[in-house]
DSSP file (Angstrom, degrees, kcal/mol; ACC not computed):
  #  RESIDUE AA STRUCTURE BP1 BP2  ACC     N-H-->O    O-->H-N    N-H-->O    O-->H-N    TCO  KAPPA ALPHA  PHI   PSI    X-CA   Y-CA   Z-CA
    1    1 A M              0   0    0      0, 0.0     2,-0.2     0, 0.0     0, 0.0   0.000 360.0 360.0 360.0 132.4   63.6   67.5   46.8
    2    2 A M        -     0   0    0      1,-0.1     2,-0.3     2,-0.0     0, 0.0  -0.552 360.0-127.5 -82.9 146.0   64.1   71.3   46.9
    3    3 A R        -     0   0    0     -2,-0.2    14,-0.1     1,-0.1    -1,-0.1  -0.668   8.3-155.6 -93.0 147.0   62.3   73.2   49.6
    4    4 A A  S    S+     0   0    0     -2,-0.3     8,-2.9    12,-0.2     9,-1.0   0.659  77.3  73.6 -90.2 -19.2   60.1   76.3   48.9
    5    5 A L  B    S-A   11   0A   0      6,-0.3     6,-0.2     7,-0.2     2,-0.1  -0.781  74.4-139.3-101.1 138.8   60.6   77.7   52.4
    6    6 A A    >   -     0   0    0      4,-2.6     3,-2.2    -2,-0.4    -2,-0.1  -0.370  38.7 -95.6 -80.3 170.8   63.8   79.3   53.7
    7    7 A K  T 3  S+     0   0    0      1,-0.3    -1,-0.1     2,-0.1    -2,-0.0   0.765 125.6  59.7 -59.4 -25.5   65.0   78.5   57.2
    8    8 A D  T 3  S-     0   0    0      2,-0.1    -1,-0.3     1,-0.0     3,-0.1   0.419 119.0-109.0 -85.9   2.8   63.2   81.7   58.4
    9    9 A G  S <  S+     0   0    0     -3,-2.2     2,-0.3     1,-0.3    -2,-0.1   0.453  77.0 130.4  88.5   0.1   59.8   80.4   57.2
   10   10 A V        -     0   0    0      1,-0.1    -4,-2.6    -5,-0.0     2,-0.5  -0.700  66.8-110.7 -89.7 137.7   59.5   82.8   54.3
   11   11 A V  B     -A    5   0A   0     -2,-0.3    -6,-0.3    -6,-0.2    -7,-0.1  -0.561  30.7-172.5 -69.1 118.7   58.6   81.3   50.9
   12   12 A E  S    S+     0   0    0     -8,-2.9    -1,-0.2    -2,-0.5    -7,-0.2   0.879  78.8  19.7 -79.6 -40.7   61.7   81.7   48.7
   13   13 A D    >   -     0   0    0     -9,-1.0     3,-2.3     1,-0.1     4,-0.5  -0.830  64.4-168.0-133.9  94.9   60.1   80.5   45.5
   14   14 A P  G >  S+     0   0    0      0, 0.0     3,-0.9     0, 0.0    -1,-0.1   0.757  86.6  65.6 -56.9 -24.8   56.2   80.7   45.4
   15   15 A K  G 3  S+     0   0    0      1,-0.2   -11,-0.0   -11,-0.0    32,-0.0   0.725 103.0  47.2 -71.1 -19.5   56.1   78.7   42.2
   16   16 A R  G <  S+     0   0    0     -3,-2.3     2,-0.4   -12,-0.1    -1,-0.2   0.452  88.9 105.3 -96.8  -2.9   57.5   75.7   44.1
   17   17 A C    <   -     0   0    0     -3,-0.9   -14,-0.0    -4,-0.5    -6,-0.0  -0.646  57.1-158.5 -81.9 132.0   55.1   76.1   47.0
   18   18 A A        +     0   0    0     -2,-0.4    -1,-0.1     2,-0.1     2,-0.0   0.475  50.9 122.9 -89.0  -3.1   52.3   73.5   47.0
   19   19 A Y        -     0   0    0     -5,-0.1    -2,-0.1     1,-0.1     3,-0.0  -0.350  51.3-149.3 -63.6 137.9   50.0   75.6   49.2
   20   20 A D    >   -     0   0    0      1,-0.1     3,-2.1    -2,-0.0     4,-0.2  -0.942   6.4-151.8-110.3 116.4   46.6   76.3   47.6
   21   21 A P  G >  S+     0   0    0      0, 0.0     3,-1.8     0, 0.0     4,-0.3   0.627  87.6  83.3 -61.6 -11.3   45.0   79.6   48.7
   22   22 A K  G >  S+     0   0    0      1,-0.3     3,-1.6     2,-0.2    18,-0.1   0.778  75.0  73.2 -62.0 -24.6   41.6   78.0   48.1
   23   23 A A  G <  S+     0   0    0     -3,-2.1    -1,-0.3     1,-0.3    -4,-0.0   0.721  91.6  56.8 -62.6 -19.0   42.0   76.6   51.6
   24   24 A L  G X  S+     0   0    0     -3,-1.8     3,-2.5    -4,-0.2    11,-0.3   0.596  76.1 123.3 -86.2 -12.3   41.3   80.1   52.9
   25   25 A V  T <  S+     0   0    0     -3,-1.6    11,-0.2    -4,-0.3     3,-0.1  -0.267  78.0  19.4 -56.4 128.4   37.9   80.5   51.2
   26   26 A G  T 3  S+     0   0    0      9,-3.3    -1,-0.3     1,-0.4     2,-0.2   0.342  97.2 120.2  94.1  -5.6   35.3   81.3   53.7
   27   27 A T  S <  S-     0   0    0     -3,-2.5     8,-3.1     8,-0.2    -1,-0.4  -0.579  73.1 -92.7 -92.0 157.7   37.6   82.4   56.4
   28   28 A A  B     -B   34   0B   0      6,-0.2     6,-0.2    -2,-0.2    -1,-0.1  -0.398  29.8-167.6 -67.2 139.4   37.6   85.9   58.0
   29   29 A A    >   -     0   0    0      4,-3.6     3,-1.6     1,-0.5    -1,-0.1  -0.311  42.8-108.8-121.9  47.6   39.9   88.5   56.3
   30   30 A G  G >  S-     0   0    0      1,-0.3     3,-1.3     2,-0.2    -1,-0.5  -0.355  85.5 -13.8  67.0-140.9   39.7   91.2   58.9
   31   31 A E  G 3  S+     0   0    0      1,-0.2    -1,-0.3    -3,-0.1     3,-0.1   0.574 127.7  74.6 -72.4  -8.6   37.8   94.3   58.1
   32   32 A C  G <  S-     0   0    0     -3,-1.6     2,-0.4     1,-0.3    -1,-0.2   0.578 101.2-126.4 -80.9  -9.8   37.8   93.2   54.4
   33   33 A G    <   -     0   0    0     -3,-1.3    -4,-3.6     2,-0.0     2,-0.4  -0.831  55.6 -11.5 105.0-140.8   35.2   90.6   55.0
   34   34 A T  B     -B   28   0B   0     -2,-0.4     2,-0.3    -6,-0.2    -6,-0.2  -0.808  67.7-110.2-105.3 140.8   35.5   86.9   54.1
   35   35 A F        -     0   0    0     -8,-3.1    -9,-3.3    -2,-0.4    -8,-0.2  -0.522  44.4-162.7 -66.7 127.9   38.1   85.4   51.8
   36   36 A T     >  -     0   0    0     -2,-0.3     4,-1.9   -11,-0.2     5,-0.1  -0.579  34.8-105.3-112.3 172.0   36.4   84.4   48.6
   37   37 A A  H  > S+     0   0    0      1,-0.2     4,-2.1     2,-0.2     5,-0.1   0.857 123.1  56.5 -62.9 -34.8   37.2   82.1   45.6
   38   38 A A  H  > S+     0   0    0      2,-0.2     4,-2.0     1,-0.2    -1,-0.2   0.896 105.1  51.5 -64.5 -38.6   37.9   85.3   43.6
   39   39 A D  H  > S+     0   0    0      1,-0.2     4,-2.4     2,-0.2    -2,-0.2   0.918 108.2  51.4 -61.3 -43.2   40.5   86.3   46.3
   40   40 A A  H  X S+     0   0    0     -4,-1.9     4,-2.3     1,-0.2    -2,-0.2   0.892 108.2  52.2 -62.5 -39.5   42.1   82.8   45.9
   41   41 A D  H  X S+     0   0    0     -4,-2.1     4,-2.3     2,-0.2    -1,-0.2   0.891 107.9  51.8 -63.1 -39.2   42.3   83.3   42.2
   42   42 A I  H  X S+     0   0    0     -4,-2.0     4,-2.4     2,-0.2    -2,-0.2   0.932 109.1  49.6 -62.0 -46.1   44.0   86.7   42.7
   43   43 A V  H  X S+     0   0    0     -4,-2.4     4,-2.0     1,-0.2    -2,-0.2   0.929 110.5  50.4 -60.0 -44.9   46.6   85.1   44.9
   44   44 A R  H  X>S+     0   0    0     -4,-2.3     5,-2.4     1,-0.2     4,-0.7   0.900 110.5  50.4 -59.3 -41.4   47.3   82.4   42.4
   45   45 A N  H  <5S+     0   0    0     -4,-2.3     3,-0.4     3,-0.2    -1,-0.2   0.885 107.5  53.7 -65.2 -37.9   47.7   85.0   39.7
   46   46 A I  H  <5S+     0   0    0     -4,-2.4    -1,-0.2     1,-0.2    -2,-0.2   0.921 114.2  40.1 -63.7 -43.5   50.2   87.0   41.8
   47   47 A V  H  <5S-     0   0    0     -4,-2.0    -1,-0.2    -5,-0.2    -2,-0.2   0.488 113.1-119.5 -86.2  -2.1   52.4   84.0   42.3
   48   48 A G  T  <5 +     0   0    0     -4,-0.7     2,-0.3    -3,-0.4    -3,-0.2   0.824  66.1 133.1  73.8  33.3   52.0   82.8   38.7
   49   49 A R      < -     0   0    0     -5,-2.4    -1,-0.2    -6,-0.1     2,-0.2  -0.881  50.2-130.9-117.0 147.3   50.4   79.4   39.5
   50   50 A S        -     0   0    0     -2,-0.3     3,-0.1     1,-0.1    -9,-0.0  -0.514  41.0 -86.3 -86.8 163.7   47.4   77.8   38.0
   51   51 A A        -     0   0    0     -2,-0.2    -1,-0.1     1,-0.1     3,-0.1  -0.442  50.5-106.5 -67.3 140.6   44.6   76.3   40.1
   52   52 A P        -     0   0    0      0, 0.0     2,-0.2     0, 0.0    -1,-0.1  -0.376  36.7-107.3 -66.6 147.5   45.3   72.7   41.1
   53   53 A S              0   0    0      1,-0.1    -3,-0.0    -3,-0.1     0, 0.0  -0.541 360.0 360.0 -76.2 142.7   43.3   70.1   39.3
   54   54 A E              0   0    0     -2,-0.2    -1,-0.1    -3,-0.1    -3,-0.0   0.423 360.0 360.0-102.7 360.0   40.6   68.5   41.4
């Protein structure tokens, strides 16, 4: 199995990363307020991944 993270901890290929930004929904995002479902969708669009099926 190929790894998505390099040895330095940086994601080399976001499309192979299994992390779902939806896990951040409801958490503080500094002065920007709270991380929302719309924010999670934006992150998914940036890395070119669809939402995982539930």
